[in-house]
SEDO-630510 format. One record per residue (C-alpha): residue in three letters; x, y, z. Coordinates in steps of 0.05 Angstrom, whole numbers, padded with zeros to 5 digits, always signed. Layout:
% residues N
ALAXYZ;...
END
This chain:
% residues 669
UNK+01971+01900+01330;UNK+02027+01913+01379;UNK+02021+01978+01420;UNK+02090+02000+01400;UNK+02079+01984+01326;UNK+02011+02019+01327;UNK+02043+02081+01359;UNK+02097+02080+01306;UNK+02047+02075+01248;UNK+02011+02136+01275;UNK+02076+02173+01286;UNK+02097+02159+01213;UNK+02028+02183+01191;UNK+02037+02247+01231;UNK+02107+02257+01200;UNK+02076+02246+01132;UNK+02021+02299+01144;UNK+02075+02347+01169;UNK+02116+02333+01105;UNK+02056+02344+01062;UNK+02040+02410+01097;UNK+02112+02436+01088;UNK+02124+02413+01016;UNK+02058+02422+00980;UNK+02031+02489+00957;UNK+01978+02519+01003;UNK+01922+02511+00951;UNK+01927+02435+00960;UNK+01914+02439+01035;UNK+01837+02436+01037;UNK+01837+02376+00990;UNK+01876+02331+01037;UNK+01847+02355+01104;UNK+01906+02400+01124;UNK+01899+02469+01153;UNK+01922+02524+01105;UNK+01961+02561+01158;UNK+02006+02501+01167;UNK+02022+02491+01094;UNK+02080+02516+01054;UNK+02078+02588+01030;UNK+02100+02563+00962;UNK+02047+02582+00911;UNK+02040+02574+00837;UNK+02082+02632+00809;UNK+02040+02688+00782;UNK+01986+02641+00757;UNK+01918+02666+00737;UNK+01855+02641+00768;UNK+01839+02598+00707;UNK+01908+02566+00709;UNK+01900+02551+00783;UNK+01833+02520+00771;UNK+01862+02478+00715;UNK+01919+02455+00760;UNK+01871+02437+00816;UNK+01826+02399+00768;UNK+01884+02360+00741;UNK+01911+02341+00809;UNK+01843+02329+00843;UNK+01845+02252+00833;UNK+01915+02250+00862;UNK+01897+02291+00922;UNK+01836+02247+00934;UNK+01880+02186+00931;UNK+01930+02218+00981;UNK+01873+02236+01028;UNK+01848+02164+01024;UNK+01914+02136+01049;UNK+01932+02187+01102;UNK+01917+02163+01172;UNK+01885+02223+01206;UNK+01874+02224+01282;UNK+01819+02178+01302;UNK+01822+02140+01237;UNK+01841+02066+01229;UNK+01894+02037+01184;UNK+01866+02030+01114;UNK+01856+01959+01090;UNK+01892+01923+01034;UNK+01831+01931+00989;UNK+01832+02006+01000;UNK+01906+02008+00986;UNK+01898+01969+00919;UNK+01840+02011+00894;UNK+01875+02077+00913;UNK+01940+02058+00878;UNK+01903+02034+00817;UNK+01866+02101+00814;UNK+01932+02138+00821;UNK+01966+02099+00766;UNK+01906+02110+00720;UNK+01911+02186+00729;UNK+01987+02192+00729;UNK+02013+02219+00662;UNK+02080+02184+00669;UNK+02047+02119+00687;UNK+02002+02123+00626;UNK+02062+02131+00581;UNK+02090+02065+00608;UNK+02025+02029+00613;UNK+02048+01965+00578;UNK+02112+01960+00619;UNK+02072+01969+00683;UNK+02024+01913+00665;UNK+02082+01865+00651;UNK+02121+01886+00713;UNK+02116+01832+00766;UNK+02158+01859+00823;UNK+02221+01827+00850;UNK+02276+01808+00802;UNK+02252+01852+00744;UNK+02310+01899+00743;UNK+02309+01906+00667;UNK+02236+01924+00668;UNK+02251+01976+00722;UNK+02305+02007+00677;UNK+02255+02011+00619;UNK+02203+02042+00664;UNK+02252+02096+00687;UNK+02273+02117+00617;UNK+02256+02189+00602;UNK+02237+02206+00674;UNK+02256+02273+00700;UNK+02239+02300+00768;UNK+02233+02373+00788;UNK+02233+02392+00862;UNK+02186+02450+00846;UNK+02134+02407+00810;UNK+02075+02403+00857;UNK+02045+02344+00819;UNK+02108+02302+00829;UNK+02107+02319+00904;UNK+02036+02295+00909;UNK+02054+02230+00873;UNK+02112+02217+00921;UNK+02069+02230+00982;UNK+02018+02180+00955;UNK+02073+02129+00947;UNK+02099+02145+01018;UNK+02029+02138+01048;UNK+02019+02072+01011;UNK+02086+02047+01038;UNK+02064+02064+01109;UNK+01997+02028+01100;UNK+02032+01967+01071;UNK+02085+01970+01127;UNK+02030+01967+01180;UNK+01989+01913+01144;UNK+02052+01869+01133;UNK+02071+01874+01207;UNK+01999+01858+01227;UNK+01998+01797+01180;UNK+02065+01770+01205;UNK+02044+01780+01278;UNK+01978+01743+01267;UNK+02014+01687+01228;UNK+02069+01676+01280;UNK+02026+01674+01343;UNK+01990+01608+01325;UNK+02056+01574+01309;UNK+02075+01573+01382;UNK+02010+01538+01400;UNK+02024+01484+01348;UNK+02096+01477+01375;UNK+02069+01469+01447;UNK+02021+01416+01420;UNK+02077+01376+01390;UNK+02116+01385+01457;UNK+02058+01352+01493;UNK+02058+01294+01442;UNK+02133+01283+01451;UNK+02128+01290+01527;UNK+02116+01215+01536;UNK+02099+01148+01502;UNK+02024+01160+01514;UNK+02023+01221+01470;UNK+02060+01184+01414;UNK+02012+01125+01419;UNK+01952+01170+01415;UNK+01980+01208+01356;UNK+02001+01143+01321;UNK+01928+01120+01327;UNK+01902+01187+01302;UNK+01948+01189+01242;UNK+01945+01115+01225;UNK+01898+01123+01164;UNK+01940+01179+01135;UNK+02005+01140+01143;UNK+01974+01077+01115;UNK+01950+01112+01053;UNK+02019+01143+01044;UNK+02053+01076+01051;UNK+02006+01046+01000;UNK+02018+01102+00952;UNK+02094+01096+00960;UNK+02091+01021+00947;UNK+02046+01028+00886;UNK+02090+01084+00858;UNK+02153+01043+00867;UNK+02120+00982+00837;UNK+02096+01022+00776;UNK+02167+01046+00764;UNK+02193+00974+00768;UNK+02144+00946+00717;UNK+02180+00941+00651;UNK+02126+00911+00606;UNK+02073+00954+00574;UNK+02016+00909+00594;UNK+02035+00874+00659;UNK+01997+00814+00681;UNK+01967+00801+00749;UNK+02027+00758+00769;UNK+02075+00814+00749;UNK+02037+00862+00794;UNK+02037+00814+00853;UNK+02112+00800+00845;UNK+02129+00874+00837;UNK+02085+00895+00896;UNK+02117+00842+00939;UNK+02186+00866+00920;UNK+02167+00939+00935;UNK+02137+00921+01000;UNK+02202+00883+01020;UNK+02244+00943+01000;UNK+02200+00989+01041;UNK+02206+00946+01102;UNK+02282+00941+01092;UNK+02287+01017+01085;UNK+02247+01027+01149;UNK+02293+00980+01186;UNK+02354+01016+01160;UNK+02324+01082+01182;UNK+02314+01054+01252;UNK+02387+01032+01256;UNK+02410+01101+01233;UNK+02366+01134+01285;UNK+02396+01091+01340;UNK+02466+01109+01314;UNK+02454+01185+01316;UNK+02403+01191+01373;UNK+02426+01211+01442;UNK+02416+01165+01502;UNK+02352+01201+01521;UNK+02321+01181+01454;UNK+02351+01110+01449;UNK+02290+01076+01477;UNK+02243+01114+01433;UNK+02286+01096+01372;UNK+02285+01023+01392;UNK+02210+01021+01400;UNK+02158+01013+01345;UNK+02141+01087+01353;UNK+02208+01110+01325;UNK+02177+01129+01259;UNK+02122+01168+01293;UNK+02172+01203+01336;UNK+02214+01222+01276;UNK+02152+01249+01241;UNK+02130+01291+01299;UNK+02200+01317+01311;UNK+02208+01337+01238;UNK+02142+01375+01239;UNK+02161+01410+01303;UNK+02228+01431+01275;UNK+02195+01456+01211;UNK+02147+01499+01252;UNK+02203+01526+01293;UNK+02242+01546+01233;UNK+02182+01580+01203;UNK+02169+01616+01268;UNK+02241+01639+01273;UNK+02241+01664+01202;UNK+02176+01703+01210;UNK+02198+01731+01276;UNK+02263+01754+01242;UNK+02222+01789+01188;UNK+02179+01820+01242;UNK+02240+01844+01279;UNK+02272+01873+01216;UNK+02209+01912+01200;UNK+02202+01939+01270;UNK+02276+01956+01274;UNK+02275+01989+01205;UNK+02302+02061+01207;UNK+02240+02093+01175;UNK+02238+02168+01180;UNK+02197+02214+01137;UNK+02223+02283+01151;UNK+02239+02342+01104;UNK+02311+02346+01127;UNK+02324+02275+01103;UNK+02323+02241+01035;UNK+02255+02213+01051;UNK+02241+02190+00979;UNK+02303+02147+00981;UNK+02278+02120+01049;UNK+02212+02101+01019;UNK+02246+02064+00962;UNK+02291+02025+01010;UNK+02233+02007+01056;UNK+02192+01982+00997;UNK+02251+01940+00973;UNK+02259+01911+01043;UNK+02185+01893+01048;UNK+02190+01863+00978;UNK+02248+01819+00999;UNK+02212+01798+01062;UNK+02147+01780+01027;UNK+02182+01741+00974;UNK+02232+01705+01019;UNK+02200+01693+01087;UNK+02175+01624+01066;UNK+02229+01607+01014;UNK+02294+01600+01053;UNK+02280+01532+01086;UNK+02277+01564+01154;UNK+02351+01587+01154;UNK+02349+01654+01188;UNK+02420+01673+01168;UNK+02404+01663+01093;UNK+02340+01703+01101;UNK+02376+01761+01136;UNK+02432+01761+01083;UNK+02380+01763+01027;UNK+02343+01823+01057;UNK+02407+01860+01072;UNK+02434+01848+01002;UNK+02370+01879+00972;UNK+02370+01939+01017;UNK+02444+01954+01009;UNK+02447+01951+00932;UNK+02456+02023+00906;UNK+02402+02043+00858;UNK+02386+02104+00817;UNK+02325+02145+00834;UNK+02262+02111+00810;UNK+02198+02146+00789;UNK+02141+02145+00839;UNK+02096+02104+00794;UNK+02147+02048+00793;UNK+02150+02045+00869;UNK+02074+02050+00871;UNK+02070+01991+00822;UNK+02116+01951+00867;UNK+02071+01966+00928;UNK+02009+01947+00886;UNK+02040+01881+00865;UNK+02057+01864+00938;UNK+01988+01884+00962;UNK+01951+01846+00907;UNK+01997+01784+00898;UNK+02055+01785+00947;UNK+02017+01785+01013;UNK+01963+01736+00991;UNK+02015+01690+00961;UNK+02057+01692+01025;UNK+01996+01679+01067;UNK+01976+01619+01023;UNK+02046+01590+01026;UNK+02049+01598+01102;UNK+01981+01567+01110;UNK+02003+01507+01067;UNK+02064+01497+01111;UNK+02021+01500+01173;UNK+01972+01450+01145;UNK+02029+01402+01130;UNK+02067+01409+01196;UNK+02017+01441+01244;UNK+01970+01410+01294;UNK+01924+01358+01264;UNK+01854+01376+01244;UNK+01794+01364+01288;UNK+01772+01305+01246;UNK+01840+01272+01251;UNK+01844+01282+01326;UNK+01775+01257+01344;UNK+01760+01204+01293;UNK+01780+01147+01340;UNK+01732+01173+01392;UNK+01677+01180+01341;UNK+01690+01109+01316;UNK+01686+01083+01387;UNK+01622+01119+01400;UNK+01591+01090+01337;UNK+01616+01020+01353;UNK+01587+01022+01422;UNK+01526+01064+01407;UNK+01480+01003+01407;UNK+01503+00980+01476;UNK+01499+01051+01502;UNK+01429+01059+01472;UNK+01405+00995+01506;UNK+01431+01016+01573;UNK+01399+01084+01567;UNK+01333+01055+01544;UNK+01331+01005+01603;UNK+01346+01060+01653;UNK+01301+01113+01621;UNK+01256+01118+01682;UNK+01316+01128+01729;UNK+01346+01179+01681;UNK+01280+01218+01678;UNK+01274+01216+01753;UNK+01346+01239+01759;UNK+01333+01298+01714;UNK+01271+01317+01753;UNK+01309+01312+01819;UNK+01365+01355+01791;UNK+01317+01409+01767;UNK+01278+01408+01831;UNK+01342+01413+01873;UNK+01366+01471+01831;UNK+01300+01507+01839;UNK+01295+01495+01914;UNK+01367+01518+01922;UNK+01351+01582+01885;UNK+01285+01596+01924;UNK+01305+01577+01995;UNK+01380+01592+01995;UNK+01384+01652+01949;UNK+01316+01687+01943;UNK+01291+01676+02013;UNK+01354+01701+02050;UNK+01355+01763+02005;UNK+01282+01776+02022;UNK+01298+01771+02096;UNK+01355+01819+02089;UNK+01311+01870+02054;UNK+01257+01860+02108;UNK+01309+01871+02163;UNK+01333+01936+02129;UNK+01260+01959+02125;UNK+01248+01941+02200;UNK+01193+01892+02181;UNK+01169+01864+02248;UNK+01146+01798+02218;UNK+01218+01784+02195;UNK+01253+01800+02261;UNK+01288+01746+02300;UNK+01256+01734+02370;UNK+01266+01681+02424;UNK+01207+01700+02469;UNK+01143+01738+02456;UNK+01144+01813+02462;UNK+01086+01813+02515;UNK+01108+01753+02555;UNK+01157+01789+02602;UNK+01110+01847+02614;UNK+01052+01801+02635;UNK+01096+01759+02682;UNK+01124+01823+02714;UNK+01054+01851+02727;UNK+01034+01784+02757;UNK+01094+01783+02803;UNK+01079+01855+02826;UNK+01007+01837+02844;UNK+01030+01773+02882;UNK+01081+01811+02923;UNK+01034+01870+02938;UNK+00979+01825+02960;UNK+01027+01784+03003;UNK+01054+01848+03036;UNK+00983+01875+03050;UNK+00962+01808+03080;UNK+01021+01804+03125;UNK+01016+01876+03152;UNK+00970+01890+03210;UNK+00956+01962+03197;UNK+00954+01955+03120;UNK+00995+01995+03070;UNK+00985+02064+03044;UNK+00984+02077+02969;UNK+01053+02107+02973;UNK+01079+02045+03008;UNK+01045+02000+02956;UNK+01079+02039+02900;UNK+01146+02032+02934;UNK+01135+01955+02937;UNK+01117+01954+02863;UNK+01180+01994+02846;UNK+01223+01946+02887;UNK+01192+01887+02850;UNK+01210+01918+02783;UNK+01281+01927+02809;UNK+01283+01855+02832;UNK+01272+01869+02907;UNK+01224+01820+02940;UNK+01254+01826+03011;UNK+01184+01830+03042;UNK+01170+01760+03017;UNK+01239+01733+03036;UNK+01234+01757+03108;UNK+01169+01718+03118;UNK+01200+01660+03081;UNK+01259+01658+03129;UNK+01211+01657+03190;UNK+01168+01603+03160;UNK+01229+01557+03149;UNK+01238+01552+03224;UNK+01176+01505+03228;UNK+01171+01480+03156;UNK+01121+01424+03167;UNK+01074+01464+03210;UNK+01078+01526+03166;UNK+01070+01485+03103;UNK+01001+01466+03127;UNK+00979+01527+03168;UNK+01029+01582+03149;UNK+01052+01622+03088;UNK+01110+01575+03068;UNK+01076+01548+03005;UNK+01055+01618+02983;UNK+01125+01647+02991;UNK+01153+01588+02951;UNK+01104+01600+02894;UNK+01121+01675+02893;UNK+01196+01657+02887;UNK+01180+01609+02831;UNK+01147+01667+02794;UNK+01208+01711+02810;UNK+01254+01659+02780;UNK+01211+01656+02718;UNK+01215+01732+02711;UNK+01291+01731+02719;UNK+01297+01679+02665;UNK+01255+01718+02618;UNK+01295+01783+02632;UNK+01360+01745+02612;UNK+01328+01716+02550;UNK+01303+01785+02531;UNK+01374+01812+02535;UNK+01397+01757+02488;UNK+01338+01772+02443;UNK+01359+01845+02439;UNK+01430+01825+02422;UNK+01405+01780+02366;UNK+01362+01836+02339;UNK+01421+01883+02338;UNK+01461+01834+02294;UNK+01401+01810+02252;UNK+01429+01841+02189;UNK+01496+01806+02199;UNK+01460+01739+02206;UNK+01420+01750+02143;UNK+01482+01767+02103;UNK+01519+01708+02130;UNK+01460+01663+02112;UNK+01459+01688+02040;UNK+01534+01690+02030;UNK+01550+01617+02014;UNK+01495+01609+01962;UNK+01512+01676+01931;UNK+01585+01657+01924;UNK+01565+01591+01891;UNK+01519+01627+01842;UNK+01573+01678+01826;UNK+01625+01625+01808;UNK+01574+01584+01768;UNK+01552+01646+01728;UNK+01625+01665+01717;UNK+01641+01596+01690;UNK+01581+01597+01643;UNK+01600+01667+01620;UNK+01672+01645+01605;UNK+01647+01582+01571;UNK+01602+01624+01526;UNK+01659+01672+01510;UNK+01706+01615+01491;UNK+01752+01621+01552;UNK+01719+01569+01595;UNK+01749+01512+01556;UNK+01818+01534+01577;UNK+01818+01540+01653;UNK+01845+01598+01690;UNK+01902+01556+01715;UNK+01923+01540+01643;UNK+01922+01615+01627;UNK+01966+01630+01686;UNK+02014+01574+01664;UNK+02016+01606+01595;UNK+02033+01674+01625;UNK+02088+01644+01669;UNK+02118+01604+01610;UNK+02115+01665+01564;UNK+02147+01711+01614;UNK+02201+01659+01627;UNK+02217+01654+01554;UNK+02221+01731+01546;UNK+02267+01734+01607;UNK+02312+01680+01578;UNK+02317+01716+01511;UNK+02335+01781+01546;UNK+02386+01745+01588;UNK+02423+01703+01535;UNK+02399+01733+01470;UNK+02430+01803+01472;UNK+02483+01822+01420;UNK+02535+01877+01427;UNK+02585+01898+01479;UNK+02573+01902+01553;UNK+02532+01839+01561;UNK+02486+01852+01502;UNK+02453+01918+01490;UNK+02407+01898+01433;UNK+02368+01837+01414;UNK+02376+01802+01346;UNK+02321+01811+01295;UNK+02293+01742+01311;UNK+02290+01756+01386;UNK+02259+01823+01374;UNK+02202+01791+01334;UNK+02193+01736+01385;UNK+02188+01787+01442;UNK+02134+01824+01403;UNK+02095+01759+01392;UNK+02101+01737+01464;UNK+02082+01806+01491;UNK+02021+01801+01448;UNK+02004+01734+01482;UNK+02013+01768+01550;UNK+01966+01824+01528;UNK+01913+01773+01509;UNK+01919+01740+01577;UNK+01903+01804+01616;UNK+01843+01770+01649;UNK+01889+01737+01700;UNK+01905+01807+01726;UNK+01854+01845+01769;UNK+01814+01895+01732;UNK+01841+01956+01770;UNK+01913+01938+01751;UNK+01903+01923+01677;UNK+01921+01994+01654;UNK+01987+01987+01692;UNK+01996+01917+01661;UNK+01986+01945+01590;UNK+02035+02002+01605;UNK+02089+01953+01629;UNK+02078+01909+01569;UNK+02088+01970+01525;UNK+02155+01983+01559;UNK+02174+01910+01550;UNK+02163+01909+01475;UNK+02197+01976+01462;UNK+02264+01955+01434;UNK+02291+02026+01437;UNK+02297+02019+01513;UNK+02352+01967+01505;UNK+02360+01898+01535;UNK+02379+01922+01605;UNK+02317+01964+01613;UNK+02274+01910+01583;UNK+02303+01861+01633;UNK+02288+01909+01689;UNK+02216+01913+01663;UNK+02210+01837+01667;UNK+02234+01839+01739;UNK+02184+01893+01755;UNK+02129+01851+01724;UNK+02148+01790+01766;UNK+02153+01833+01829;UNK+02086+01869+01819;UNK+02043+01817+01786;UNK+02076+01753+01808;UNK+02027+01738+01863;UNK+01970+01734+01811;UNK+02005+01678+01772;UNK+02011+01629+01831;
END
């Protein structure tokens, strides 16, 4: 149900509880869930305890019925079954209803004005009669429940009509759609043509016992008349069709085009009529306050609902005729009717009116709505059956390849899960826990230390061998410290001297030794640089692990989301289609608010039809809230509530549409 309508139902129920607390005697309060301090101070005048007990015993069934229909906080709207059983229980305990039992059983609702006059004979109402107050409150509560259920039924019936209209739009969008529909509906149209021909032939047969030749002659004549009438219809279509439809009227698909166009128009008329009924109910001035004639208001609302239920599917889709009918019923002056008469009208609408209206609407939708699943897919099923032998042979011949393909697919999926999802996640966890076995390393942890110690020993030995007096321990430690800092000047000085006679020193000198020491020094320098890189990698090891696991995680996320949407029924309709639905619906609402306003100053209020269509389309937007980020959905629901609130006026509703485009427009692209 719409948010605004739901809020209005609860507001009416709150007004009804306040009305009950101010009009009923205080001794009734505990029976209907009201606090005694909020009830009227009116009590039964100077009654004894036994008289009070008798009064409570007499009205106990009525109070139970009233409590059943009141919508207390946190309680849902009672169902139609509950409404029927409660009103039947009230009528069975009402003394006035018992005295007119036969008339109530024959009363059928709309149009029975004489029966209403008979039911009202002898009725007298006293404002101080607590029992009559309870009866009127029961009727008012029943009217509120029926009001909510009728709006809910009209809303649920009108929403699918737009989907059927969009389906016919797609069929009419091009010749391919008409060709597909003509194939789908070929059996139905063929059976209808055969039935028409046989019906016409039977009417033309004049003899009581026609012979076979008479049947053949008559059928041939009927078939000729049918072809001639179809040709005449094609000529008429070309005469009245605009240029855009001229080619379609000239083609063999003209009859299919006319059929689809007629169904679409019928659905649009039905949608407009139901939207008008919905707008009239929402725009109804329904107030249940003590300072107003609330009993007369209840009678008028019941009459309006009765006219809507009986006429929403019986005016051939003409909105003006439907509005005039409802206005004529609500504007006719009537005398005050007893509560049991109004209750009987509500009961008739709940038990017969609403089911009958739903059945009539369903029959119209079956006749003009989207074809059934069997009708849409029988050509595909026939094709599959026709080629099932060939397809089976191909599959049987390639059974080994298909089996291997299934094995490869399953193996690939398992390997992807193990090596690209599970393994990177394990590495990330090991990195967080500082697991040495999972750390990234370019060189071994002991390699640099061993090479450095070797270089120190080589330089110290070289320095000791090339010093006449030897080196003290302090001097040896200084040489070691210099090597650790990268200083091998003692070796380089000898290397420079040896280069002066390279051939001689290569054989008899220290040139080869100095060269080998410098090779070891180069190796140590390279390992120091690689160790720096290794430390840099280790510092970013967690980043590398996350980057390695990110692509596979994203793929798994989108795959699981698609499976989840498919399981919930939303995967069939892609997210792009839902965005297109939101954009189209918002565009239609903005168009109605721009050109559909009535009144002075550019249109302050919408017509009843446009009000109903706005409610239906806002309901579509509310069901498409999954295109909006989760953190903005509460704001989305609030803005949609402002959009469907007709009390704001057209200008503020138009500002709300602009705000929705401005705030949420980036999510629709």
